[in-house]
C-alpha positions in Angstrom: 82.9 -145.7 -21.7 79.7 -146.8 -20.3 75.8 -145.4 -19.7 74.2 -146.5 -16.5 69.9 -146.0 -15.7 68.4 -147.6 -12.3 65.3 -147.8 -11.1 64.6 -148.4 -8.0 61.5 -149.3 -5.5 59.8 -151.0 -8.7 57.0 -152.8 -7.3 57.6 -156.2 -8.7 59.5 -159.2 -7.1 62.6 -159.6 -8.4 62.1 -163.7 -8.8 59.7 -162.7 -11.7 62.3 -159.7 -13.2 64.9 -161.9 -13.3 64.2 -164.6 -16.6 63.0 -161.1 -18.5 66.9 -159.9 -17.3 68.9 -162.7 -18.9 67.0 -162.6 -22.0 68.5 -158.9 -22.5 71.9 -159.3 -21.3 74.6 -159.3 -23.8 72.1 -158.4 -26.4 72.5 -155.2 -29.0 70.4 -152.3 -27.9 68.3 -152.6 -30.8 67.9 -156.8 -30.5 67.1 -156.4 -26.7 64.7 -153.8 -27.6 62.9 -155.9 -30.0 62.7 -158.5 -27.6 61.3 -156.7 -24.8 58.6 -155.3 -26.6 57.1 -158.5 -27.4 58.2 -161.0 -24.5 54.6 -160.5 -22.5 54.2 -159.5 -18.5 54.8 -156.4 -16.5 58.6 -157.1 -16.0 58.9 -156.7 -19.9 57.7 -153.4 -19.9 60.0 -152.5 -16.5 63.0 -153.3 -18.0 62.4 -152.0 -21.8 61.9 -149.1 -19.9 65.1 -148.8 -17.9 66.9 -149.9 -21.0 65.6 -146.9 -23.0 66.6 -145.3 -20.5 70.2 -145.8 -20.4 70.6 -145.6 -24.1 68.6 -141.5 -24.2 71.6 -141.2 -21.0 74.2 -142.8 -23.6 73.5 -140.5 -26.1 72.7 -137.6 -24.3 75.1 -137.5 -21.6 78.0 -139.2 -23.1 77.7 -138.9 -27.3 77.7 -142.1 -27.9 76.4 -143.8 -31.1 73.4 -145.7 -30.4 73.9 -148.2 -32.9 77.2 -149.5 -31.4 75.8 -150.3 -27.8 75.3 -153.2 -26.4 73.7 -154.6 -22.7 76.7 -155.2 -20.8 74.5 -155.4 -17.5 71.3 -156.3 -16.3 70.3 -156.8 -13.1 67.3 -157.2 -10.7 67.8 -156.7 -6.7 65.7 -157.2 -4.0 64.7 -154.1 -3.0 62.9 -153.7 0.3 59.8 -155.7 1.5 56.7 -154.2 2.4 55.0 -156.2 5.7 51.0 -156.6 5.5 48.7 -158.6 7.5 45.4 -160.6 7.2 42.9 -162.2 9.1 43.5 -165.9 9.5 41.7 -169.1 10.9 41.0 -169.2 14.6 42.0 -165.6 15.4 45.3 -165.8 13.8 47.4 -163.2 11.3 48.7 -164.4 7.8 51.8 -162.5 6.6 51.8 -161.0 3.0 55.1 -159.9 1.5 54.6 -157.4 -0.9 58.6 -157.7 -2.5 59.9 -154.7 -4.1 63.2 -154.8 -6.6 65.9 -152.4 -7.8 66.7 -152.9 -11.6 70.1 -151.3 -13.5 71.1 -151.2 -17.0 74.9 -150.7 -17.9 75.1 -149.8 -21.9 78.2 -149.8 -23.5 79.7 -149.5 -26.7 81.5 -151.9 -29.4 85.2 -151.9 -29.5 
């Protein structure tokens, strides 16, 4: 039995989110939430929100015990990129890539 949560179109690059996701992969739910709470940066806040959502899904939808849950999977995949431009020298245009991510978390019960 597993519970999932997904946050799509998060306005942050997956390069910034992936190191934070590595910190909590395989950890118990309580330990993962503590790690995310004390990790600086916006990426930790985003992943913490998704982990809490997955925990709520597990408890309310699947009647799982929160004490037995662990983070089985965490990923931050590339979402769509918004392309903008700004004026550059000699009449040229410089591209600005505003990247986004899809963040997913899967929680499972310990056997």
